LUMSERO-712098 format. One record per residue (C-alpha): x, y, z; residue in one letter. Coordinates in Angstrom, 2 decimals. Each point is the difference from the previous one (the first is absolute). Last residue first. Layout:
BEGIN
<atom><X>X</X><Y>Y</Y><Z>Z</Z><aa>A</aa></atom>
...
// end
This chain:
BEGIN
<atom><X>5.22</X><Y>-8.45</Y><Z>3.10</Z><aa>X</aa></atom>
<atom><X>-1.79</X><Y>-1.54</Y><Z>2.97</Z><aa>X</aa></atom>
<atom><X>-1.49</X><Y>3.01</Y><Z>1.77</Z><aa>X</aa></atom>
<atom><X>1.28</X><Y>0.42</Y><Z>3.52</Z><aa>X</aa></atom>
<atom><X>-1.63</X><Y>-0.84</Y><Z>3.31</Z><aa>X</aa></atom>
<atom><X>1.70</X><Y>0.62</Y><Z>3.33</Z><aa>X</aa></atom>
<atom><X>-0.04</X><Y>-1.97</Y><Z>3.25</Z><aa>X</aa></atom>
<atom><X>1.64</X><Y>1.58</Y><Z>3.02</Z><aa>X</aa></atom>
<atom><X>2.51</X><Y>-1.62</Y><Z>2.38</Z><aa>X</aa></atom>
<atom><X>3.00</X><Y>1.99</Y><Z>-1.21</Z><aa>X</aa></atom>
<atom><X>-0.76</X><Y>-1.00</Y><Z>-3.58</Z><aa>X</aa></atom>
<atom><X>-2.36</X><Y>-2.80</Y><Z>-1.00</Z><aa>X</aa></atom>
<atom><X>-0.91</X><Y>-0.31</Y><Z>-3.64</Z><aa>X</aa></atom>
<atom><X>-3.17</X><Y>-0.63</Y><Z>-1.96</Z><aa>X</aa></atom>
<atom><X>-0.41</X><Y>-0.35</Y><Z>-3.75</Z><aa>X</aa></atom>
<atom><X>-2.79</X><Y>1.44</Y><Z>-2.15</Z><aa>X</aa></atom>
<atom><X>-1.74</X><Y>-0.89</Y><Z>-3.26</Z><aa>X</aa></atom>
<atom><X>0.90</X><Y>-3.65</Y><Z>0.38</Z><aa>X</aa></atom>
<atom><X>-3.64</X><Y>-1.02</Y><Z>-0.55</Z><aa>X</aa></atom>
<atom><X>0.10</X><Y>-1.63</Y><Z>3.42</Z><aa>X</aa></atom>
<atom><X>1.45</X><Y>3.23</Y><Z>1.44</Z><aa>X</aa></atom>
<atom><X>-2.82</X><Y>2.10</Y><Z>-1.45</Z><aa>X</aa></atom>
<atom><X>-2.58</X><Y>-2.46</Y><Z>1.35</Z><aa>X</aa></atom>
<atom><X>1.69</X><Y>-0.02</Y><Z>3.38</Z><aa>X</aa></atom>
<atom><X>-0.18</X><Y>3.79</Y><Z>0.16</Z><aa>X</aa></atom>
<atom><X>-3.66</X><Y>0.01</Y><Z>-1.06</Z><aa>X</aa></atom>
<atom><X>-0.67</X><Y>-2.37</Y><Z>2.90</Z><aa>X</aa></atom>
<atom><X>0.05</X><Y>3.10</Y><Z>2.19</Z><aa>X</aa></atom>
<atom><X>-3.70</X><Y>0.44</Y><Z>-0.65</Z><aa>X</aa></atom>
<atom><X>-0.91</X><Y>3.54</Y><Z>-1.02</Z><aa>X</aa></atom>
<atom><X>-2.01</X><Y>2.16</Y><Z>2.38</Z><aa>X</aa></atom>
<atom><X>1.75</X><Y>3.13</Y><Z>-1.34</Z><aa>X</aa></atom>
<atom><X>1.45</X><Y>0.98</Y><Z>3.39</Z><aa>X</aa></atom>
<atom><X>0.95</X><Y>-3.62</Y><Z>0.66</Z><aa>X</aa></atom>
<atom><X>1.78</X><Y>-0.26</Y><Z>-3.34</Z><aa>X</aa></atom>
<atom><X>2.00</X><Y>3.16</Y><Z>0.76</Z><aa>X</aa></atom>
<atom><X>1.01</X><Y>-1.22</Y><Z>3.44</Z><aa>X</aa></atom>
<atom><X>1.09</X><Y>-3.32</Y><Z>-1.49</Z><aa>X</aa></atom>
<atom><X>2.10</X><Y>1.78</Y><Z>-2.64</Z><aa>X</aa></atom>
<atom><X>1.77</X><Y>2.20</Y><Z>2.54</Z><aa>X</aa></atom>
<atom><X>0.61</X><Y>-2.99</Y><Z>2.28</Z><aa>X</aa></atom>
<atom><X>1.59</X><Y>-1.91</Y><Z>-2.87</Z><aa>X</aa></atom>
<atom><X>2.60</X><Y>2.66</Y><Z>-0.70</Z><aa>X</aa></atom>
<atom><X>0.28</X><Y>1.30</Y><Z>-3.55</Z><aa>X</aa></atom>
<atom><X>2.99</X><Y>-0.43</Y><Z>-2.33</Z><aa>X</aa></atom>
<atom><X>0.51</X><Y>3.15</Y><Z>-2.15</Z><aa>X</aa></atom>
<atom><X>0.98</X><Y>-0.44</Y><Z>-3.64</Z><aa>X</aa></atom>
<atom><X>-2.47</X><Y>-2.61</Y><Z>-1.29</Z><aa>X</aa></atom>
<atom><X>-1.80</X><Y>0.25</Y><Z>3.34</Z><aa>X</aa></atom>
<atom><X>-1.73</X><Y>3.22</Y><Z>-1.06</Z><aa>X</aa></atom>
<atom><X>-1.50</X><Y>-1.27</Y><Z>-3.26</Z><aa>X</aa></atom>
<atom><X>-0.86</X><Y>-3.49</Y><Z>1.25</Z><aa>X</aa></atom>
<atom><X>-1.70</X><Y>1.49</Y><Z>3.06</Z><aa>X</aa></atom>
<atom><X>-1.85</X><Y>2.54</Y><Z>-2.14</Z><aa>X</aa></atom>
<atom><X>-1.31</X><Y>-2.60</Y><Z>-2.40</Z><aa>X</aa></atom>
<atom><X>-1.10</X><Y>-2.31</Y><Z>2.80</Z><aa>X</aa></atom>
<atom><X>-1.59</X><Y>2.88</Y><Z>1.91</Z><aa>X</aa></atom>
<atom><X>-2.25</X><Y>1.11</Y><Z>-2.84</Z><aa>X</aa></atom>
<atom><X>-2.16</X><Y>2.26</Y><Z>2.18</Z><aa>X</aa></atom>
<atom><X>2.86</X><Y>2.49</Y><Z>0.09</Z><aa>X</aa></atom>
<atom><X>3.01</X><Y>-0.25</Y><Z>2.29</Z><aa>X</aa></atom>
<atom><X>2.19</X><Y>2.91</Y><Z>1.12</Z><aa>X</aa></atom>
<atom><X>2.78</X><Y>-0.95</Y><Z>2.38</Z><aa>X</aa></atom>
<atom><X>-0.25</X><Y>1.93</Y><Z>3.27</Z><aa>X</aa></atom>
<atom><X>0.95</X><Y>-2.78</Y><Z>2.39</Z><aa>X</aa></atom>
<atom><X>3.00</X><Y>-0.86</Y><Z>-2.16</Z><aa>X</aa></atom>
<atom><X>2.31</X><Y>2.68</Y><Z>1.45</Z><aa>X</aa></atom>
<atom><X>2.34</X><Y>-2.06</Y><Z>2.17</Z><aa>X</aa></atom>
<atom><X>2.73</X><Y>1.65</Y><Z>2.03</Z><aa>X</aa></atom>
<atom><X>3.73</X><Y>0.46</Y><Z>-0.34</Z><aa>X</aa></atom>
<atom><X>0.71</X><Y>2.97</Y><Z>-2.22</Z><aa>X</aa></atom>
<atom><X>2.80</X><Y>1.96</Y><Z>1.70</Z><aa>X</aa></atom>
<atom><X>0.27</X><Y>3.69</Y><Z>-0.84</Z><aa>X</aa></atom>
<atom><X>3.03</X><Y>2.18</Y><Z>-0.65</Z><aa>X</aa></atom>
<atom><X>0.71</X><Y>3.63</Y><Z>-0.76</Z><aa>X</aa></atom>
<atom><X>3.74</X><Y>-0.24</Y><Z>-0.59</Z><aa>X</aa></atom>
<atom><X>2.32</X><Y>2.23</Y><Z>2.04</Z><aa>X</aa></atom>
<atom><X>2.77</X><Y>-2.58</Y><Z>0.16</Z><aa>X</aa></atom>
<atom><X>-0.85</X><Y>-0.59</Y><Z>3.67</Z><aa>X</aa></atom>
<atom><X>-3.52</X><Y>-0.90</Y><Z>-1.15</Z><aa>X</aa></atom>
<atom><X>1.25</X><Y>-2.87</Y><Z>-2.16</Z><aa>X</aa></atom>
<atom><X>2.20</X><Y>-1.41</Y><Z>2.77</Z><aa>X</aa></atom>
<atom><X>-2.79</X><Y>0.34</Y><Z>2.57</Z><aa>X</aa></atom>
<atom><X>-2.46</X><Y>-1.89</Y><Z>-2.20</Z><aa>X</aa></atom>
<atom><X>2.53</X><Y>-2.79</Y><Z>-0.48</Z><aa>X</aa></atom>
<atom><X>0.49</X><Y>-0.15</Y><Z>3.78</Z><aa>X</aa></atom>
<atom><X>-3.74</X><Y>-0.37</Y><Z>0.55</Z><aa>X</aa></atom>
<atom><X>-0.05</X><Y>-2.83</Y><Z>-2.53</Z><aa>X</aa></atom>
<atom><X>2.92</X><Y>-1.77</Y><Z>1.68</Z><aa>X</aa></atom>
<atom><X>-1.72</X><Y>0.24</Y><Z>3.40</Z><aa>X</aa></atom>
<atom><X>-3.33</X><Y>-1.24</Y><Z>-1.37</Z><aa>X</aa></atom>
<atom><X>1.83</X><Y>-2.97</Y><Z>-1.49</Z><aa>X</aa></atom>
<atom><X>0.41</X><Y>-0.13</Y><Z>-3.75</Z><aa>X</aa></atom>
<atom><X>-2.87</X><Y>-1.61</Y><Z>-1.90</Z><aa>X</aa></atom>
<atom><X>0.44</X><Y>-3.48</Y><Z>-1.42</Z><aa>X</aa></atom>
<atom><X>1.01</X><Y>-1.78</Y><Z>-3.20</Z><aa>X</aa></atom>
<atom><X>1.06</X><Y>-3.58</Y><Z>0.71</Z><aa>X</aa></atom>
<atom><X>-2.17</X><Y>-1.43</Y><Z>-2.74</Z><aa>X</aa></atom>
<atom><X>0.00</X><Y>1.76</Y><Z>-3.34</Z><aa>X</aa></atom>
<atom><X>-2.56</X><Y>1.90</Y><Z>-2.07</Z><aa>X</aa></atom>
<atom><X>-1.47</X><Y>1.68</Y><Z>3.06</Z><aa>X</aa></atom>
<atom><X>-3.38</X><Y>-0.55</Y><Z>1.71</Z><aa>X</aa></atom>
<atom><X>-1.23</X><Y>3.41</Y><Z>1.14</Z><aa>X</aa></atom>
<atom><X>1.28</X><Y>2.49</Y><Z>2.59</Z><aa>X</aa></atom>
<atom><X>3.61</X><Y>0.37</Y><Z>-1.14</Z><aa>X</aa></atom>
<atom><X>1.45</X><Y>3.23</Y><Z>1.46</Z><aa>X</aa></atom>
<atom><X>-0.09</X><Y>3.55</Y><Z>-1.34</Z><aa>X</aa></atom>
<atom><X>2.00</X><Y>3.16</Y><Z>0.59</Z><aa>X</aa></atom>
<atom><X>-1.42</X><Y>2.93</Y><Z>-1.92</Z><aa>X</aa></atom>
<atom><X>2.12</X><Y>3.02</Y><Z>-0.92</Z><aa>X</aa></atom>
<atom><X>-1.84</X><Y>3.28</Y><Z>-0.47</Z><aa>X</aa></atom>
<atom><X>0.09</X><Y>3.02</Y><Z>-2.31</Z><aa>X</aa></atom>
<atom><X>3.05</X><Y>-1.61</Y><Z>-1.56</Z><aa>X</aa></atom>
<atom><X>3.52</X><Y>1.49</Y><Z>0.13</Z><aa>X</aa></atom>
<atom><X>1.91</X><Y>-2.32</Y><Z>-2.37</Z><aa>X</aa></atom>
<atom><X>3.21</X><Y>0.76</Y><Z>1.91</Z><aa>X</aa></atom>
<atom><X>-1.80</X><Y>-0.63</Y><Z>3.29</Z><aa>X</aa></atom>
<atom><X>-1.10</X><Y>-3.36</Y><Z>-1.40</Z><aa>X</aa></atom>
<atom><X>3.61</X><Y>-0.92</Y><Z>-0.78</Z><aa>X</aa></atom>
<atom><X>1.18</X><Y>0.95</Y><Z>3.47</Z><aa>X</aa></atom>
<atom><X>-2.87</X><Y>-1.91</Y><Z>1.60</Z><aa>X</aa></atom>
<atom><X>0.89</X><Y>-3.13</Y><Z>-1.97</Z><aa>X</aa></atom>
<atom><X>3.61</X><Y>0.26</Y><Z>1.18</Z><aa>X</aa></atom>
<atom><X>-1.11</X><Y>0.47</Y><Z>3.61</Z><aa>X</aa></atom>
<atom><X>-2.25</X><Y>-3.06</Y><Z>-0.32</Z><aa>X</aa></atom>
<atom><X>2.95</X><Y>-1.97</Y><Z>-1.35</Z><aa>X</aa></atom>
<atom><X>2.14</X><Y>0.73</Y><Z>3.02</Z><aa>X</aa></atom>
<atom><X>-2.78</X><Y>-0.55</Y><Z>2.53</Z><aa>X</aa></atom>
<atom><X>-1.10</X><Y>-3.42</Y><Z>-1.21</Z><aa>X</aa></atom>
<atom><X>-3.49</X><Y>-0.27</Y><Z>-1.50</Z><aa>X</aa></atom>
<atom><X>0.73</X><Y>-1.18</Y><Z>-3.54</Z><aa>X</aa></atom>
<atom><X>-0.04</X><Y>-3.80</Y><Z>0.26</Z><aa>X</aa></atom>
<atom><X>-0.28</X><Y>-1.19</Y><Z>3.61</Z><aa>X</aa></atom>
<atom><X>-3.67</X><Y>0.91</Y><Z>0.35</Z><aa>X</aa></atom>
<atom><X>-1.40</X><Y>1.45</Y><Z>-3.19</Z><aa>X</aa></atom>
<atom><X>-0.53</X><Y>3.74</Y><Z>-0.37</Z><aa>X</aa></atom>
<atom><X>-1.97</X><Y>1.32</Y><Z>-2.96</Z><aa>X</aa></atom>
<atom><X>1.11</X><Y>3.51</Y><Z>-0.92</Z><aa>X</aa></atom>
<atom><X>-2.41</X><Y>2.39</Y><Z>-1.66</Z><aa>X</aa></atom>
<atom><X>0.81</X><Y>3.34</Y><Z>-1.53</Z><aa>X</aa></atom>
<atom><X>-2.30</X><Y>2.92</Y><Z>-0.63</Z><aa>X</aa></atom>
<atom><X>-0.31</X><Y>2.52</Y><Z>-2.83</Z><aa>X</aa></atom>
<atom><X>-2.89</X><Y>2.45</Y><Z>-0.28</Z><aa>X</aa></atom>
<atom><X>-0.16</X><Y>1.64</Y><Z>-3.43</Z><aa>X</aa></atom>
<atom><X>2.59</X><Y>2.21</Y><Z>-1.68</Z><aa>X</aa></atom>
<atom><X>2.46</X><Y>-2.77</Y><Z>-0.90</Z><aa>X</aa></atom>
<atom><X>3.28</X><Y>1.26</Y><Z>-1.47</Z><aa>X</aa></atom>
<atom><X>2.47</X><Y>-0.44</Y><Z>2.84</Z><aa>X</aa></atom>
<atom><X>-1.75</X><Y>-3.13</Y><Z>1.20</Z><aa>X</aa></atom>
<atom><X>0.44</X><Y>-1.64</Y><Z>-3.39</Z><aa>X</aa></atom>
<atom><X>3.75</X><Y>0.54</Y><Z>0.07</Z><aa>X</aa></atom>
<atom><X>0.21</X><Y>-1.47</Y><Z>3.50</Z><aa>X</aa></atom>
<atom><X>-2.04</X><Y>-3.07</Y><Z>-0.94</Z><aa>X</aa></atom>
<atom><X>2.17</X><Y>-0.54</Y><Z>-3.07</Z><aa>X</aa></atom>
<atom><X>3.15</X><Y>0.32</Y><Z>2.10</Z><aa>X</aa></atom>
<atom><X>-1.26</X><Y>-2.76</Y><Z>2.30</Z><aa>X</aa></atom>
<atom><X>-0.84</X><Y>-2.32</Y><Z>-2.88</Z><aa>X</aa></atom>
<atom><X>3.27</X><Y>0.75</Y><Z>-1.82</Z><aa>X</aa></atom>
<atom><X>2.05</X><Y>-0.78</Y><Z>3.14</Z><aa>X</aa></atom>
<atom><X>-2.02</X><Y>-3.18</Y><Z>0.58</Z><aa>X</aa></atom>
<atom><X>0.67</X><Y>-1.48</Y><Z>-3.43</Z><aa>X</aa></atom>
<atom><X>-2.68</X><Y>-1.93</Y><Z>-1.90</Z><aa>X</aa></atom>
<atom><X>0.87</X><Y>-2.63</Y><Z>-2.62</Z><aa>X</aa></atom>
<atom><X>-0.65</X><Y>-2.94</Y><Z>2.31</Z><aa>X</aa></atom>
<atom><X>-3.58</X><Y>0.79</Y><Z>0.96</Z><aa>X</aa></atom>
<atom><X>-0.05</X><Y>1.06</Y><Z>3.63</Z><aa>X</aa></atom>
<atom><X>-0.27</X><Y>-2.21</Y><Z>3.13</Z><aa>X</aa></atom>
<atom><X>-1.59</X><Y>2.70</Y><Z>2.20</Z><aa>X</aa></atom>
<atom><X>1.13</X><Y>-1.30</Y><Z>3.42</Z><aa>X</aa></atom>
<atom><X>3.20</X><Y>-1.94</Y><Z>-0.66</Z><aa>X</aa></atom>
<atom><X>1.22</X><Y>1.82</Y><Z>-3.11</Z><aa>X</aa></atom>
<atom><X>-0.58</X><Y>3.35</Y><Z>1.66</Z><aa>X</aa></atom>
<atom><X>1.83</X><Y>-1.18</Y><Z>3.14</Z><aa>X</aa></atom>
<atom><X>3.01</X><Y>-1.02</Y><Z>-2.08</Z><aa>X</aa></atom>
<atom><X>0.01</X><Y>3.28</Y><Z>-1.93</Z><aa>X</aa></atom>
<atom><X>-0.35</X><Y>2.28</Y><Z>3.04</Z><aa>X</aa></atom>
<atom><X>-2.47</X><Y>2.83</Y><Z>-0.51</Z><aa>X</aa></atom>
<atom><X>-3.05</X><Y>-2.04</Y><Z>0.99</Z><aa>X</aa></atom>
<atom><X>-3.77</X><Y>0.10</Y><Z>0.31</Z><aa>X</aa></atom>
<atom><X>-0.51</X><Y>3.23</Y><Z>-1.92</Z><aa>X</aa></atom>
<atom><X>-3.36</X><Y>-0.13</Y><Z>-1.74</Z><aa>X</aa></atom>
<atom><X>-1.36</X><Y>3.04</Y><Z>-1.78</Z><aa>X</aa></atom>
<atom><X>-3.48</X><Y>1.37</Y><Z>0.69</Z><aa>X</aa></atom>
<atom><X>-1.46</X><Y>2.45</Y><Z>-2.50</Z><aa>X</aa></atom>
<atom><X>-2.86</X><Y>2.47</Y><Z>0.27</Z><aa>X</aa></atom>
<atom><X>-1.43</X><Y>2.30</Y><Z>-2.68</Z><aa>X</aa></atom>
<atom><X>1.01</X><Y>-1.86</Y><Z>-3.16</Z><aa>X</aa></atom>
<atom><X>1.39</X><Y>1.38</Y><Z>-3.27</Z><aa>X</aa></atom>
<atom><X>3.60</X><Y>-0.13</Y><Z>1.25</Z><aa>X</aa></atom>
<atom><X>-0.36</X><Y>-3.79</Y><Z>0.14</Z><aa>X</aa></atom>
<atom><X>-0.11</X><Y>-0.27</Y><Z>-3.79</Z><aa>X</aa></atom>
<atom><X>3.05</X><Y>2.21</Y><Z>-0.50</Z><aa>X</aa></atom>
<atom><X>1.98</X><Y>-2.02</Y><Z>2.55</Z><aa>X</aa></atom>
<atom><X>-0.79</X><Y>-3.26</Y><Z>-1.80</Z><aa>X</aa></atom>
<atom><X>1.02</X><Y>1.60</Y><Z>-3.31</Z><aa>X</aa></atom>
<atom><X>3.34</X><Y>1.14</Y><Z>1.42</Z><aa>X</aa></atom>
<atom><X>0.97</X><Y>-3.42</Y><Z>1.31</Z><aa>X</aa></atom>
<atom><X>1.94</X><Y>0.17</Y><Z>3.31</Z><aa>X</aa></atom>
<atom><X>-3.46</X><Y>-0.09</Y><Z>1.59</Z><aa>X</aa></atom>
<atom><X>-0.32</X><Y>-3.68</Y><Z>-0.88</Z><aa>X</aa></atom>
<atom><X>0.58</X><Y>-1.55</Y><Z>3.44</Z><aa>X</aa></atom>
<atom><X>-2.04</X><Y>2.63</Y><Z>1.85</Z><aa>X</aa></atom>
<atom><X>-2.08</X><Y>-2.68</Y><Z>1.79</Z><aa>X</aa></atom>
<atom><X>-3.03</X><Y>1.99</Y><Z>-1.08</Z><aa>X</aa></atom>
<atom><X>-3.28</X><Y>1.06</Y><Z>1.58</Z><aa>X</aa></atom>
<atom><X>-1.77</X><Y>2.35</Y><Z>-2.39</Z><aa>X</aa></atom>
<atom><X>-2.70</X><Y>2.47</Y><Z>0.96</Z><aa>X</aa></atom>
<atom><X>-2.49</X><Y>1.93</Y><Z>-2.11</Z><aa>X</aa></atom>
<atom><X>-2.30</X><Y>2.72</Y><Z>1.34</Z><aa>X</aa></atom>
<atom><X>-3.60</X><Y>-0.18</Y><Z>-1.17</Z><aa>X</aa></atom>
<atom><X>-1.51</X><Y>2.40</Y><Z>-2.56</Z><aa>X</aa></atom>
<atom><X>-1.10</X><Y>-2.69</Y><Z>-2.47</Z><aa>X</aa></atom>
<atom><X>1.79</X><Y>2.13</Y><Z>-2.62</Z><aa>X</aa></atom>
<atom><X>3.33</X><Y>-1.32</Y><Z>1.36</Z><aa>X</aa></atom>
<atom><X>-0.69</X><Y>-3.63</Y><Z>-0.96</Z><aa>X</aa></atom>
<atom><X>1.03</X><Y>0.25</Y><Z>-3.66</Z><aa>X</aa></atom>
<atom><X>3.28</X><Y>1.76</Y><Z>0.81</Z><aa>X</aa></atom>
<atom><X>0.80</X><Y>-2.51</Y><Z>2.76</Z><aa>X</aa></atom>
<atom><X>-0.54</X><Y>-2.99</Y><Z>-2.28</Z><aa>X</aa></atom>
<atom><X>2.13</X><Y>1.61</Y><Z>-2.70</Z><aa>X</aa></atom>
<atom><X>2.86</X><Y>0.48</Y><Z>2.48</Z><aa>X</aa></atom>
<atom><X>-0.22</X><Y>-3.63</Y><Z>1.11</Z><aa>X</aa></atom>
<atom><X>0.02</X><Y>-1.30</Y><Z>-3.58</Z><aa>X</aa></atom>
<atom><X>3.49</X><Y>-1.54</Y><Z>0.23</Z><aa>X</aa></atom>
<atom><X>-1.21</X><Y>-2.07</Y><Z>2.93</Z><aa>X</aa></atom>
<atom><X>3.09</X><Y>-1.13</Y><Z>1.92</Z><aa>X</aa></atom>
<atom><X>-0.60</X><Y>3.18</Y><Z>2.03</Z><aa>X</aa></atom>
<atom><X>-2.80</X><Y>-1.75</Y><Z>1.89</Z><aa>X</aa></atom>
<atom><X>2.21</X><Y>-2.68</Y><Z>1.62</Z><aa>X</aa></atom>
<atom><X>-2.04</X><Y>-3.15</Y><Z>0.66</Z><aa>X</aa></atom>
<atom><X>-3.48</X><Y>-1.09</Y><Z>1.06</Z><aa>X</aa></atom>
<atom><X>-1.09</X><Y>3.63</Y><Z>-0.20</Z><aa>X</aa></atom>
<atom><X>0.03</X><Y>3.17</Y><Z>2.11</Z><aa>X</aa></atom>
<atom><X>-0.87</X><Y>2.78</Y><Z>-2.44</Z><aa>X</aa></atom>
<atom><X>-2.30</X><Y>2.03</Y><Z>2.20</Z><aa>X</aa></atom>
<atom><X>-3.00</X><Y>2.09</Y><Z>-1.00</Z><aa>X</aa></atom>
<atom><X>-0.35</X><Y>2.13</Y><Z>3.10</Z><aa>X</aa></atom>
<atom><X>-2.70</X><Y>1.39</Y><Z>2.29</Z><aa>X</aa></atom>
<atom><X>-2.90</X><Y>-2.15</Y><Z>-1.24</Z><aa>X</aa></atom>
<atom><X>-3.54</X><Y>0.10</Y><Z>1.40</Z><aa>X</aa></atom>
<atom><X>-0.53</X><Y>3.71</Y><Z>-0.64</Z><aa>X</aa></atom>
<atom><X>-2.26</X><Y>-0.36</Y><Z>-3.01</Z><aa>X</aa></atom>
<atom><X>-1.53</X><Y>-3.38</Y><Z>-0.63</Z><aa>X</aa></atom>
<atom><X>1.27</X><Y>-3.54</Y><Z>0.42</Z><aa>X</aa></atom>
<atom><X>-1.42</X><Y>-1.30</Y><Z>-3.27</Z><aa>X</aa></atom>
<atom><X>1.33</X><Y>3.03</Y><Z>-1.92</Z><aa>X</aa></atom>
<atom><X>3.48</X><Y>-0.50</Y><Z>1.42</Z><aa>X</aa></atom>
<atom><X>-0.22</X><Y>-3.68</Y><Z>-0.96</Z><aa>X</aa></atom>
<atom><X>-1.03</X><Y>0.82</Y><Z>-3.59</Z><aa>X</aa></atom>
<atom><X>2.73</X><Y>2.63</Y><Z>-0.32</Z><aa>X</aa></atom>
<atom><X>2.62</X><Y>-2.51</Y><Z>1.17</Z><aa>X</aa></atom>
<atom><X>-1.16</X><Y>-2.72</Y><Z>-2.37</Z><aa>X</aa></atom>
<atom><X>-0.11</X><Y>2.36</Y><Z>-2.99</Z><aa>X</aa></atom>
<atom><X>3.36</X><Y>1.63</Y><Z>0.82</Z><aa>X</aa></atom>
<atom><X>1.77</X><Y>-3.34</Y><Z>0.35</Z><aa>X</aa></atom>
<atom><X>-1.48</X><Y>-1.18</Y><Z>-3.29</Z><aa>X</aa></atom>
<atom><X>0.94</X><Y>3.21</Y><Z>-1.84</Z><aa>X</aa></atom>
<atom><X>3.57</X><Y>-0.24</Y><Z>1.33</Z><aa>X</aa></atom>
<atom><X>0.40</X><Y>-3.45</Y><Z>-1.58</Z><aa>X</aa></atom>
<atom><X>1.38</X><Y>-2.58</Y><Z>2.39</Z><aa>X</aa></atom>
<atom><X>3.50</X><Y>-1.52</Y><Z>0.23</Z><aa>X</aa></atom>
<atom><X>2.45</X><Y>2.02</Y><Z>-2.09</Z><aa>X</aa></atom>
<atom><X>3.73</X><Y>-0.20</Y><Z>0.70</Z><aa>X</aa></atom>
<atom><X>2.71</X><Y>1.34</Y><Z>2.30</Z><aa>X</aa></atom>
<atom><X>3.09</X><Y>-2.11</Y><Z>0.54</Z><aa>X</aa></atom>
<atom><X>1.08</X><Y>-1.10</Y><Z>3.46</Z><aa>X</aa></atom>
<atom><X>-1.97</X><Y>-3.23</Y><Z>0.11</Z><aa>X</aa></atom>
<atom><X>-0.49</X><Y>-3.00</Y><Z>2.32</Z><aa>X</aa></atom>
<atom><X>-3.17</X><Y>-1.93</Y><Z>-0.80</Z><aa>X</aa></atom>
<atom><X>-0.50</X><Y>-2.49</Y><Z>2.84</Z><aa>X</aa></atom>
<atom><X>0.38</X><Y>2.51</Y><Z>2.83</Z><aa>X</aa></atom>
<atom><X>-0.57</X><Y>-1.68</Y><Z>3.34</Z><aa>X</aa></atom>
<atom><X>-3.14</X><Y>0.73</Y><Z>1.98</Z><aa>X</aa></atom>
<atom><X>-2.63</X><Y>2.73</Y><Z>-0.02</Z><aa>X</aa></atom>
<atom><X>0.76</X><Y>1.11</Y><Z>3.56</Z><aa>X</aa></atom>
<atom><X>3.62</X><Y>0.72</Y><Z>-0.91</Z><aa>X</aa></atom>
<atom><X>2.32</X><Y>-0.50</Y><Z>2.99</Z><aa>X</aa></atom>
<atom><X>2.88</X><Y>-1.73</Y><Z>-1.77</Z><aa>X</aa></atom>
<atom><X>-0.11</X><Y>2.57</Y><Z>-2.79</Z><aa>X</aa></atom>
<atom><X>0.11</X><Y>-1.42</Y><Z>-3.52</Z><aa>X</aa></atom>
<atom><X>1.01</X><Y>3.14</Y><Z>-1.87</Z><aa>X</aa></atom>
<atom><X>-0.33</X><Y>1.21</Y><Z>-3.60</Z><aa>X</aa></atom>
<atom><X>-3.59</X><Y>-1.16</Y><Z>-0.02</Z><aa>X</aa></atom>
<atom><X>-2.61</X><Y>-2.05</Y><Z>-1.81</Z><aa>X</aa></atom>
<atom><X>-2.19</X><Y>-2.10</Y><Z>2.32</Z><aa>X</aa></atom>
<atom><X>-2.77</X><Y>0.41</Y><Z>-1.02</Z><aa>X</aa></atom>
<atom><X>-0.82</X><Y>2.23</Y><Z>-2.96</Z><aa>X</aa></atom>
<atom><X>0.90</X><Y>3.70</Y><Z>0.42</Z><aa>X</aa></atom>
<atom><X>-2.41</X><Y>2.95</Y><Z>-0.24</Z><aa>X</aa></atom>
<atom><X>-1.90</X><Y>-0.87</Y><Z>3.17</Z><aa>X</aa></atom>
<atom><X>-1.74</X><Y>3.26</Y><Z>0.80</Z><aa>X</aa></atom>
<atom><X>-1.11</X><Y>0.37</Y><Z>3.62</Z><aa>X</aa></atom>
<atom><X>-2.68</X><Y>2.40</Y><Z>1.13</Z><aa>X</aa></atom>
<atom><X>1.39</X><Y>1.53</Y><Z>3.19</Z><aa>X</aa></atom>
<atom><X>-2.27</X><Y>1.21</Y><Z>2.79</Z><aa>X</aa></atom>
<atom><X>2.34</X><Y>2.07</Y><Z>2.18</Z><aa>X</aa></atom>
<atom><X>3.44</X><Y>0.25</Y><Z>-1.60</Z><aa>X</aa></atom>
<atom><X>2.55</X><Y>-0.33</Y><Z>2.81</Z><aa>X</aa></atom>
<atom><X>-1.93</X><Y>-1.98</Y><Z>2.58</Z><aa>X</aa></atom>
<atom><X>-1.47</X><Y>-2.02</Y><Z>-2.84</Z><aa>X</aa></atom>
<atom><X>-3.42</X><Y>-1.59</Y><Z>-0.30</Z><aa>X</aa></atom>
<atom><X>-0.47</X><Y>-2.01</Y><Z>-3.21</Z><aa>X</aa></atom>
<atom><X>-2.57</X><Y>1.13</Y><Z>-2.57</Z><aa>X</aa></atom>
<atom><X>0.22</X><Y>-2.62</Y><Z>-1.30</Z><aa>X</aa></atom>
<atom><X>1.28</X><Y>-1.57</Y><Z>-3.17</Z><aa>X</aa></atom>
<atom><X>0.54</X><Y>0.95</Y><Z>-3.66</Z><aa>X</aa></atom>
<atom><X>1.95</X><Y>-2.20</Y><Z>-2.44</Z><aa>X</aa></atom>
<atom><X>-1.42</X><Y>-3.36</Y><Z>1.01</Z><aa>X</aa></atom>
// end
């Protein structure tokens, strides 16, 4: 499904997701990815969906939801959005809808001039900076083999200097991988150089691509926050769950498949929704039996994700 949600976001309010990349096509295969391992590793931009199709589906969903129900149109797909060579055309077509446009990127292709030009058209951009040490980068983000960390980091810096919208960074911390004090200070120095409006520190909260991926301790997380703030960076930790305000229409099966294709949903959230709508919870079993969804346990909680 190309369009999903709206999905509640601390940063973007009610965000209507645009999935402009087929699953799971990416330039990284991050160990913590909630969508799973990358099975189509790419670092070359190409065409996936026609801009007219993405516009038509987005406009239809916006119309269904009604005025004021969507705060952002967000490119947050099953892979890296800048792999789409039509990203700039998508943004140009969507602008007349009058809704701000956000792109969440791993920044791996920002050394390419055309990728930068496309992103400059958006209103809000988040760039990922999980590592500035080559070995750590390879361990946590597992990049496509032709990529070079120095070019990736320089590309993000060059983009930041030109971007006139709101730029933020996000750093996912994984216990024992990129959360030691020395490396955190190096990340903070790089982020300060980029000078975002805000730096977000995140931790894995949904089933990751690999086993053995866990949150840092509360003490380590607090120390990371202190390191960022000491560098003069406006910093926020994103730790909680936001699923309670997912938007679901009367077609719950469609909406659950749409949202869970890129955003695993906790079982308790689904059960609460079914109870409110007087729908028998057997609908979950039926979807699982048809292999439409898979279930996973992470940190003692069951999540459902669309089987892609």
